[in-house]
N, C-alpha and C positions, 0 to 999 in steps of 0.2 A: 577475587569476591566468590560469596556465597553461591555454586551451583543451585536454580532455580530455574526444574525444568518446565517448556513451550507447555499453553494449555488453551490457550485459545487455537484456532486453524488459522487464520494466520501468521499466531503464533510458528506455530511447529513451520509454515511451509517457511517465514523467513530465519528458521534458522536449520531449516535443510539446506539454505539456498549461502549461507555462510556458511555453512559446512565444507560446502563446494569450493567453495569460490575463497576458502582460506582454507584448505584440510588442516581443518582440527575435524576432530573425531561427535566432542560433546561440545554445545553450546546455551549458553543458562541463556534467560533472557534480558538479568543485569550486568552480562558480561561489554565491556567497550569494542567497538568493532576494531578501529584502532589499538589499543593495547592486546588487541591477540593476534599482532601485526599486518592488520587490517593499510595500507598507505589508499592514495589514488584513483591507481588505476586499478586497483579492488575494488573499494569504492565504484569506477566505472562499470565493474561486472555484478557487483548486486545491484543498479542501479538498471539494466538492461535488463538482465535476468525476472528484478519486480514488479519490470516494467510489463514484460512476456506473459508474463504469472497471471496480474490481476489487469493488465488489458489496461492503464492508465498511467496517466501522465507523472510520471518522478527524480521530480529536481535532484543531482548533485548534492549538494547542499543542505538537503534534508538528510543524509549518514549524517555530515557535520553535527548537522541541528542536535540531532536522536542518532545518536551514538549505536541507539540498546535495544533490545527484537524489540523490551517489553516497550516504548519508545515508538521506534519504529510504527512500531503491528498499528500501535495505538491512528495515528497519525493516516499512515492506511487505509485505519478502515475509517477513518474520521470524512478521508478524501471522498472513501465510494460513498460514504452515505450520500455525505452530499453532492456530490454527484449524479446518483438517483435520483430524489430529489430532484434536480433539476430540472432529469427524462422526465418528472411525470409529472411535474408543471409545464415543461412545453410540451406535452401525454394530453395534460386536461386544454392546459388554449390550445389544443387544435382542433379539439373534441365539441368545445363552446364556440368556437367560431365556430365551426361545417353548424350547424345549428342554429346560429344566429344569418347567418348565407343561408342557409334553408326555409327559414323563418324571414326572409325575404321572399323567394323565388313566391312564397304559395300568393 
């Protein structure tokens, strides 16, 4: 595959994780993890580092489904947006609930 450098922050972080795990100097966003020599044990290391770095739960199957930096970064960004939306919804629900309780107390 032709080398395409990481562009987004998520892509850059993922590429760095892959560099460390695979022991390869340069990872393009379209390079396939498994074609670069990655295997299931290395995939477990990548998933663990993604969890630590992004503070989110990533399934091992995700790396098999999204085996390059571009697609995995997109999946991670989507998951982070969804998680943020859920947290905001929960937070907004709490504010509304508090307002309703305050009205009842008056």
